[in-house]
PQR file with spaces between the fields and no chain letter, atoms N, CA, C, O and H, PARSE charges and radii, in Angstrom:
ATOM       1  N    MET     1      -6.123   -5.992   23.960 -0.4000 1.5000
ATOM       2  CA   MET     1      -5.253   -5.853   22.793 -0.0000 2.0000
ATOM       3  C    MET     1      -4.042   -6.775   22.989  0.5500 1.7000
ATOM       4  O    MET     1      -3.383   -6.730   24.028 -0.5500 1.4000
ATOM       5  N    ASN     2      -3.766   -7.581   22.016 -0.4000 1.5000
ATOM       6  CA   ASN     2      -2.713   -8.560   22.115 -0.0000 2.0000
ATOM       7  C    ASN     2      -1.321   -7.901   22.083  0.5500 1.7000
ATOM       8  O    ASN     2      -0.408   -8.363   22.768 -0.5500 1.4000
ATOM       9  H    ASN     2      -4.301   -7.617   21.172  0.4000 1.0000
ATOM      10  N    GLN     3      -1.157   -6.851   21.312 -0.4000 1.5000
ATOM      11  CA   GLN     3       0.144   -6.193   21.154 -0.0000 2.0000
ATOM      12  C    GLN     3       0.173   -4.840   21.872  0.5500 1.7000
ATOM      13  O    GLN     3       0.818   -3.905   21.396 -0.5500 1.4000
ATOM      14  H    GLN     3      -1.898   -6.476   20.756  0.4000 1.0000
ATOM      15  N    GLY     4      -0.510   -4.729   22.996 -0.4000 1.5000
ATOM      16  CA   GLY     4      -0.622   -3.469   23.689 -0.0000 2.0000
ATOM      17  C    GLY     4       0.708   -2.921   24.213  0.5500 1.7000
ATOM      18  O    GLY     4       0.870   -1.712   24.375 -0.5500 1.4000
ATOM      19  H    GLY     4      -1.033   -5.488   23.382  0.4000 1.0000
ATOM      20  N    ARG     5       1.645   -3.813   24.472 -0.4000 1.5000
ATOM      21  CA   ARG     5       2.941   -3.337   25.012 -0.0000 2.0000
ATOM      22  C    ARG     5       3.785   -2.634   23.962  0.5500 1.7000
ATOM      23  O    ARG     5       4.758   -1.962   24.306 -0.5500 1.4000
ATOM      24  H    ARG     5       1.514   -4.795   24.341  0.4000 1.0000
ATOM      25  N    LEU     6       3.434   -2.774   22.685 -0.4000 1.5000
ATOM      26  CA   LEU     6       4.174   -2.105   21.624 -0.0000 2.0000
ATOM      27  C    LEU     6       4.142   -0.592   21.822  0.5500 1.7000
ATOM      28  O    LEU     6       5.126    0.096   21.549 -0.5500 1.4000
ATOM      29  H    LEU     6       2.644   -3.320   22.405  0.4000 1.0000
ATOM      30  N    TRP     7       3.014   -0.078   22.296 -0.4000 1.5000
ATOM      31  CA   TRP     7       2.851    1.368   22.458 -0.0000 2.0000
ATOM      32  C    TRP     7       3.654    1.911   23.633  0.5500 1.7000
ATOM      33  O    TRP     7       3.696    3.122   23.847 -0.5500 1.4000
ATOM      34  H    TRP     7       2.215   -0.637   22.518  0.4000 1.0000
ATOM      35  N    CYS     8       4.298    1.018   24.401 -0.4000 1.5000
ATOM      36  CA   CYS     8       5.239    1.503   25.422 -0.0000 2.0000
ATOM      37  C    CYS     8       6.569    1.902   24.777  0.5500 1.7000
ATOM      38  O    CYS     8       7.335    2.675   25.352 -0.5500 1.4000
ATOM      39  H    CYS     8       4.264    0.034   24.226  0.4000 1.0000
ATOM      40  N    VAL     9       6.836    1.370   23.582 -0.4000 1.5000
ATOM      41  CA   VAL     9       8.071    1.648   22.873 -0.0000 2.0000
ATOM      42  C    VAL     9       7.851    2.722   21.801  0.5500 1.7000
ATOM      43  O    VAL     9       8.652    3.645   21.657 -0.5500 1.4000
ATOM      44  H    VAL     9       6.214    0.742   23.115  0.4000 1.0000
ATOM      45  N    VAL    10       6.759    2.585   21.059 -0.4000 1.5000
ATOM      46  CA   VAL    10       6.465    3.501   19.940 -0.0000 2.0000
ATOM      47  C    VAL    10       5.211    4.286   20.308  0.5500 1.7000
ATOM      48  O    VAL    10       4.194    3.704   20.687 -0.5500 1.4000
ATOM      49  H    VAL    10       6.107    1.836   21.176  0.4000 1.0000
ATOM      50  N    ASN    11       5.288    5.605   20.194 -0.4000 1.5000
ATOM      51  CA   ASN    11       4.145    6.466   20.466 -0.0000 2.0000
ATOM      52  C    ASN    11       3.075    6.241   19.360  0.5500 1.7000
ATOM      53  O    ASN    11       3.404    6.209   18.174 -0.5500 1.4000
ATOM      54  H    ASN    11       6.114    6.077   19.886  0.4000 1.0000
ATOM      55  N    PRO    12       1.800    6.087   19.767 -0.5600 1.5000
ATOM      56  CA   PRO    12       0.771    5.839   18.751  0.2800 2.0000
ATOM      57  C    PRO    12       0.639    6.979   17.737  0.5500 1.7000
ATOM      58  O    PRO    12       0.241    6.736   16.598 -0.5500 1.4000
ATOM      59  N    SER    13       0.956    8.189   18.117 -0.4000 1.5000
ATOM      60  CA   SER    13       0.847    9.305   17.158 -0.0000 2.0000
ATOM      61  C    SER    13       1.945    9.240   16.099  0.5500 1.7000
ATOM      62  O    SER    13       1.857    9.935   15.087 -0.5500 1.4000
ATOM      63  H    SER    13       1.279    8.387   19.042  0.4000 1.0000
ATOM      64  N    VAL    14       2.969    8.428   16.306 -0.4000 1.5000
ATOM      65  CA   VAL    14       4.017    8.217   15.317 -0.0000 2.0000
ATOM      66  C    VAL    14       3.820    6.861   14.647  0.5500 1.7000
ATOM      67  O    VAL    14       3.977    6.753   13.431 -0.5500 1.4000
ATOM      68  H    VAL    14       3.041    7.863   17.128  0.4000 1.0000
ATOM      69  N    GLY    15       3.484    5.838   15.402 -0.4000 1.5000
ATOM      70  CA   GLY    15       3.395    4.487   14.888 -0.0000 2.0000
ATOM      71  C    GLY    15       2.240    4.266   13.937  0.5500 1.7000
ATOM      72  O    GLY    15       2.407    3.617   12.904 -0.5500 1.4000
ATOM      73  H    GLY    15       3.356    5.926   16.390  0.4000 1.0000
ATOM      74  N    LEU    16       1.066    4.796   14.265 -0.4000 1.5000
ATOM      75  CA   LEU    16      -0.103    4.576   13.415 -0.0000 2.0000
ATOM      76  C    LEU    16       0.035    5.233   12.037  0.5500 1.7000
ATOM      77  O    LEU    16      -0.260    4.579   11.037 -0.5500 1.4000
ATOM      78  H    LEU    16       0.930    5.323   15.104  0.4000 1.0000
ATOM      79  N    PRO    17       0.469    6.496   11.937 -0.5600 1.5000
ATOM      80  CA   PRO    17       0.660    7.046   10.592  0.2800 2.0000
ATOM      81  C    PRO    17       1.736    6.318    9.794  0.5500 1.7000
ATOM      82  O    PRO    17       1.604    6.163    8.580 -0.5500 1.4000
ATOM      83  N    LEU    18       2.790    5.874   10.453 -0.4000 1.5000
ATOM      84  CA   LEU    18       3.829    5.101    9.742 -0.0000 2.0000
ATOM      85  C    LEU    18       3.257    3.797    9.233  0.5500 1.7000
ATOM      86  O    LEU    18       3.513    3.411    8.093 -0.5500 1.4000
ATOM      87  H    LEU    18       2.898    6.000   11.439  0.4000 1.0000
ATOM      88  N    PHE    19       2.477    3.107   10.068 -0.4000 1.5000
ATOM      89  CA   PHE    19       1.900    1.839    9.662 -0.0000 2.0000
ATOM      90  C    PHE    19       0.913    2.029    8.503  0.5500 1.7000
ATOM      91  O    PHE    19       0.961    1.300    7.512 -0.5500 1.4000
ATOM      92  H    PHE    19       2.268    3.421   10.994  0.4000 1.0000
ATOM      93  N    LEU    20       0.026    3.007    8.637 -0.4000 1.5000
ATOM      94  CA   LEU    20      -0.965    3.233    7.565 -0.0000 2.0000
ATOM      95  C    LEU    20      -0.293    3.735    6.292  0.5500 1.7000
ATOM      96  O    LEU    20      -0.739    3.398    5.195 -0.5500 1.4000
ATOM      97  H    LEU    20      -0.013    3.599    9.442  0.4000 1.0000
ATOM      98  N    GLY    21       0.755    4.522    6.410 -0.4000 1.5000
ATOM      99  CA   GLY    21       1.506    4.948    5.222 -0.0000 2.0000
ATOM     100  C    GLY    21       2.189    3.790    4.525  0.5500 1.7000
ATOM     101  O    GLY    21       2.223    3.725    3.296 -0.5500 1.4000
ATOM     102  H    GLY    21       1.116    4.795    7.301  0.4000 1.0000
ATOM     103  N    ALA    22       2.729    2.881    5.310 -0.4000 1.5000
ATOM     104  CA   ALA    22       3.384    1.714    4.734 -0.0000 2.0000
ATOM     105  C    ALA    22       2.381    0.825    4.009  0.5500 1.7000
ATOM     106  O    ALA    22       2.682    0.277    2.949 -0.5500 1.4000
ATOM     107  H    ALA    22       2.702    2.933    6.308  0.4000 1.0000
ATOM     108  N    VAL    23       1.168    0.681    4.593 -0.4000 1.5000
ATOM     109  CA   VAL    23       0.118   -0.109    3.939 -0.0000 2.0000
ATOM     110  C    VAL    23      -0.298    0.551    2.625  0.5500 1.7000
ATOM     111  O    VAL    23      -0.473   -0.137    1.618 -0.5500 1.4000
ATOM     112  H    VAL    23       0.923    1.127    5.454  0.4000 1.0000
ATOM     113  N    ALA    24      -0.457    1.862    2.623 -0.4000 1.5000
ATOM     114  CA   ALA    24      -0.845    2.578    1.415 -0.0000 2.0000
ATOM     115  C    ALA    24       0.197    2.464    0.329  0.5500 1.7000
ATOM     116  O    ALA    24      -0.144    2.227   -0.830 -0.5500 1.4000
ATOM     117  H    ALA    24      -0.315    2.420    3.441  0.4000 1.0000
ATOM     118  N    ILE    25       1.464    2.627    0.678 -0.4000 1.5000
ATOM     119  CA   ILE    25       2.528    2.548   -0.314 -0.0000 2.0000
ATOM     120  C    ILE    25       2.636    1.131   -0.865  0.5500 1.7000
ATOM     121  O    ILE    25       2.826    0.949   -2.068 -0.5500 1.4000
ATOM     122  H    ILE    25       1.741    2.819    1.619  0.4000 1.0000
ATOM     123  N    THR    26       2.518    0.127    0.002 -0.4000 1.5000
ATOM     124  CA   THR    26       2.579   -1.252   -0.463 -0.0000 2.0000
ATOM     125  C    THR    26       1.434   -1.550   -1.413  0.5500 1.7000
ATOM     126  O    THR    26       1.627   -2.223   -2.426 -0.5500 1.4000
ATOM     127  H    THR    26       2.365    0.276    0.979  0.4000 1.0000
ATOM     128  N    SER    27       0.237   -1.053   -1.096 -0.4000 1.5000
ATOM     129  CA   SER    27      -0.907   -1.262   -1.965 -0.0000 2.0000
ATOM     130  C    SER    27      -0.704   -0.621   -3.331  0.5500 1.7000
ATOM     131  O    SER    27      -1.022   -1.229   -4.353 -0.5500 1.4000
ATOM     132  H    SER    27       0.080   -0.507   -0.274  0.4000 1.0000
ATOM     133  N    LEU    28      -0.177    0.602   -3.360 -0.4000 1.5000
ATOM     134  CA   LEU    28       0.076    1.272   -4.623 -0.0000 2.0000
ATOM     135  C    LEU    28       1.120    0.547   -5.444  0.5500 1.7000
ATOM     136  O    LEU    28       0.974    0.425   -6.661 -0.5500 1.4000
ATOM     137  H    LEU    28       0.081    1.096   -2.529  0.4000 1.0000
ATOM     138  N    VAL    29       2.153    0.070   -4.811 -0.4000 1.5000
ATOM     139  CA   VAL    29       3.222   -0.658   -5.531 -0.0000 2.0000
ATOM     140  C    VAL    29       2.680   -1.959   -6.123  0.5500 1.7000
ATOM     141  O    VAL    29       2.991   -2.301   -7.263 -0.5500 1.4000
ATOM     142  H    VAL    29       2.271    0.169   -3.823  0.4000 1.0000
ATOM     143  N    VAL    30       1.867   -2.685   -5.346 -0.4000 1.5000
ATOM     144  CA   VAL    30       1.308   -3.934   -5.849 -0.0000 2.0000
ATOM     145  C    VAL    30       0.356   -3.675   -7.004  0.5500 1.7000
ATOM     146  O    VAL    30       0.411   -4.370   -8.018 -0.5500 1.4000
ATOM     147  H    VAL    30       1.613   -2.407   -4.419  0.4000 1.0000
ATOM     148  N    HIS    31      -0.518   -2.683   -6.865 -0.4000 1.5000
ATOM     149  CA   HIS    31      -1.439   -2.384   -7.947 -0.0000 2.0000
ATOM     150  C    HIS    31      -0.688   -1.942   -9.201  0.5500 1.7000
ATOM     151  O    HIS    31      -1.050   -2.356  -10.303 -0.5500 1.4000
ATOM     152  H    HIS    31      -0.563   -2.118   -6.041  0.4000 1.0000
ATOM     153  N    PHE    32       0.326   -1.132   -9.068 -0.4000 1.5000
ATOM     154  CA   PHE    32       1.115   -0.697  -10.220 -0.0000 2.0000
ATOM     155  C    PHE    32       1.755   -1.896  -10.898  0.5500 1.7000
ATOM     156  O    PHE    32       1.746   -1.993  -12.125 -0.5500 1.4000
ATOM     157  H    PHE    32       0.620   -0.796   -8.173  0.4000 1.0000
ATOM     158  N    ALA    33       2.319   -2.823  -10.100 -0.4000 1.5000
ATOM     159  CA   ALA    33       2.986   -3.994  -10.673 -0.0000 2.0000
ATOM     160  C    ALA    33       1.999   -4.872  -11.415  0.5500 1.7000
ATOM     161  O    ALA    33       2.308   -5.356  -12.504 -0.5500 1.4000
ATOM     162  H    ALA    33       2.326   -2.744   -9.103  0.4000 1.0000
ATOM     163  N    VAL    34       0.815   -5.091  -10.852 -0.4000 1.5000
ATOM     164  CA   VAL    34      -0.179   -5.952  -11.500 -0.0000 2.0000
ATOM     165  C    VAL    34      -0.677   -5.303  -12.781  0.5500 1.7000
ATOM     166  O    VAL    34      -0.767   -5.964  -13.816 -0.5500 1.4000
ATOM     167  H    VAL    34       0.564   -4.697   -9.967  0.4000 1.0000
ATOM     168  N    LEU    35      -1.004   -4.012  -12.722 -0.4000 1.5000
ATOM     169  CA   LEU    35      -1.554   -3.354  -13.903 -0.0000 2.0000
ATOM     170  C    LEU    35      -0.511   -3.162  -14.993  0.5500 1.7000
ATOM     171  O    LEU    35      -0.844   -3.214  -16.177 -0.5500 1.4000
ATOM     172  H    LEU    35      -0.931   -3.476  -11.881  0.4000 1.0000
ATOM     173  N    SER    36       0.739   -2.943  -14.619 -0.4000 1.5000
ATOM     174  CA   SER    36       1.740   -2.745  -15.664 -0.0000 2.0000
ATOM     175  C    SER    36       2.147   -4.059  -16.328  0.5500 1.7000
ATOM     176  O    SER    36       2.738   -4.039  -17.408 -0.5500 1.4000
ATOM     177  H    SER    36       1.010   -2.901  -13.657  0.4000 1.0000
ATOM     178  N    ASN    37       1.848   -5.185  -15.716 -0.4000 1.5000
ATOM     179  CA   ASN    37       2.179   -6.480  -16.291 -0.0000 2.0000
ATOM     180  C    ASN    37       0.993   -7.179  -16.916  0.5500 1.7000
ATOM     181  O    ASN    37       1.093   -8.350  -17.283 -0.5500 1.4000
ATOM     182  H    ASN    37       1.368   -5.202  -14.839  0.4000 1.0000
ATOM     183  N    SER    38      -0.142   -6.482  -17.047 -0.4000 1.5000
ATOM     184  CA   SER    38      -1.306   -7.075  -17.699 -0.0000 2.0000
ATOM     185  C    SER    38      -1.440   -6.522  -19.107  0.5500 1.7000
ATOM     186  O    SER    38      -1.115   -5.363  -19.366 -0.5500 1.4000
ATOM     187  H    SER    38      -0.223   -5.531  -16.749  0.4000 1.0000
ATOM     188  N    ASP    39      -1.922   -7.365  -20.013 -0.4000 1.5000
ATOM     189  CA   ASP    39      -2.061   -6.984  -21.401 -0.0000 2.0000
ATOM     190  C    ASP    39      -3.214   -5.999  -21.642  0.5500 1.7000
ATOM     191  O    ASP    39      -3.075   -5.051  -22.415 -0.5500 1.4000
ATOM     192  H    ASP    39      -2.186   -8.306  -19.802  0.4000 1.0000
ATOM     193  N    TRP    40      -4.325   -6.227  -20.989 -0.4000 1.5000
ATOM     194  CA   TRP    40      -5.532   -5.434  -21.249 -0.0000 2.0000
ATOM     195  C    TRP    40      -5.344   -3.993  -20.778  0.5500 1.7000
ATOM     196  O    TRP    40      -5.839   -3.070  -21.425 -0.5500 1.4000
ATOM     197  H    TRP    40      -4.437   -6.997  -20.361  0.4000 1.0000
ATOM     198  N    PHE    41      -4.646   -3.783  -19.675 -0.4000 1.5000
ATOM     199  CA   PHE    41      -4.499   -2.427  -19.144 -0.0000 2.0000
ATOM     200  C    PHE    41      -3.627   -1.576  -20.061  0.5500 1.7000
ATOM     201  O    PHE    41      -3.934   -0.409  -20.302 -0.5500 1.4000
ATOM     202  H    PHE    41      -4.244   -4.533  -19.150  0.4000 1.0000
ATOM     203  N    THR    42      -2.569   -2.137  -20.559 -0.4000 1.5000
ATOM     204  CA   THR    42      -1.704   -1.407  -21.482 -0.0000 2.0000
ATOM     205  C    THR    42      -2.455   -1.013  -22.745  0.5500 1.7000
ATOM     206  O    THR    42      -2.314    0.106  -23.238 -0.5500 1.4000
ATOM     207  H    THR    42      -2.319   -3.086  -20.363  0.4000 1.0000
ATOM     208  N    ALA    43      -3.256   -1.944  -23.267 -0.4000 1.5000
ATOM     209  CA   ALA    43      -4.061   -1.663  -24.455 -0.0000 2.0000
ATOM     210  C    ALA    43      -5.107   -0.592  -24.146  0.5500 1.7000
ATOM     211  O    ALA    43      -5.372    0.275  -24.978 -0.5500 1.4000
ATOM     212  H    ALA    43      -3.371   -2.853  -22.866  0.4000 1.0000
ATOM     213  N    PHE    44      -5.686   -0.648  -22.982 -0.4000 1.5000
ATOM     214  CA   PHE    44      -6.715    0.354  -22.589 -0.0000 2.0000
ATOM     215  C    PHE    44      -6.131    1.735  -22.489  0.5500 1.7000
ATOM     216  O    PHE    44      -6.733    2.699  -22.963 -0.5500 1.4000
ATOM     217  H    PHE    44      -5.470   -1.353  -22.305  0.4000 1.0000
ATOM     218  N    ILE    45      -4.944    1.855  -21.869 -0.4000 1.5000
ATOM     219  CA   ILE    45      -4.309    3.164  -21.734 -0.0000 2.0000
ATOM     220  C    ILE    45      -3.944    3.737  -23.084  0.5500 1.7000
ATOM     221  O    ILE    45      -4.015    4.950  -23.277 -0.5500 1.4000
ATOM     222  H    ILE    45      -4.455    1.072  -21.485  0.4000 1.0000
ATOM     223  N    GLN    46      -3.558    2.901  -24.014 -0.4000 1.5000
ATOM     224  CA   GLN    46      -3.159    3.370  -25.356 -0.0000 2.0000
ATOM     225  C    GLN    46      -4.351    3.554  -26.274  0.5500 1.7000
ATOM     226  O    GLN    46      -4.170    3.858  -27.453 -0.5500 1.4000
ATOM     227  H    GLN    46      -3.500    1.915  -23.858  0.4000 1.0000
ATOM     228  N    GLY    47      -5.564    3.382  -25.772 -0.4000 1.5000
ATOM     229  CA   GLY    47      -6.770    3.642  -26.543 -0.0000 2.0000
ATOM     230  C    GLY    47      -7.264    2.430  -27.317  0.5500 1.7000
ATOM     231  O    GLY    47      -8.108    2.579  -28.200 -0.5500 1.4000
ATOM     232  H    GLY    47      -5.712    3.136  -24.814  0.4000 1.0000
ATOM     233  N    GLY    48      -6.778    1.264  -27.024 -0.4000 1.5000
ATOM     234  CA   GLY    48      -7.184    0.081  -27.744 -0.0000 2.0000
ATOM     235  C    GLY    48      -8.528   -0.475  -27.306  0.5500 1.7000
ATOM     236  O    GLY    48      -9.139   -1.273  -28.017 -0.5500 1.4000
ATOM     237  H    GLY    48      -6.092    1.143  -26.307  0.4000 1.0000
ATOM     238  N    GLY    49      -8.996   -0.044  -26.111 -0.4000 1.5000
ATOM     239  CA   GLY    49     -10.306   -0.469  -25.607 -0.0000 2.0000
ATOM     240  C    GLY    49     -10.392   -1.922  -25.537  0.5500 1.7000
ATOM     241  O    GLY    49     -11.423   -2.461  -25.135 -0.5500 1.4000
ATOM     242  H    GLY    49      -8.500    0.605  -25.534  0.4000 1.0000
């Protein structure tokens, strides 16, 4: 593992959930931004099909 010394500073039981949570939140924010700025998604939500 290239970054194995990181776990000497941060416990894996704390670091991994924080990392995965940050990835999930970032993904949700990006998807929300893309879908809210697209024309077809707004029309679909409002029933325009």
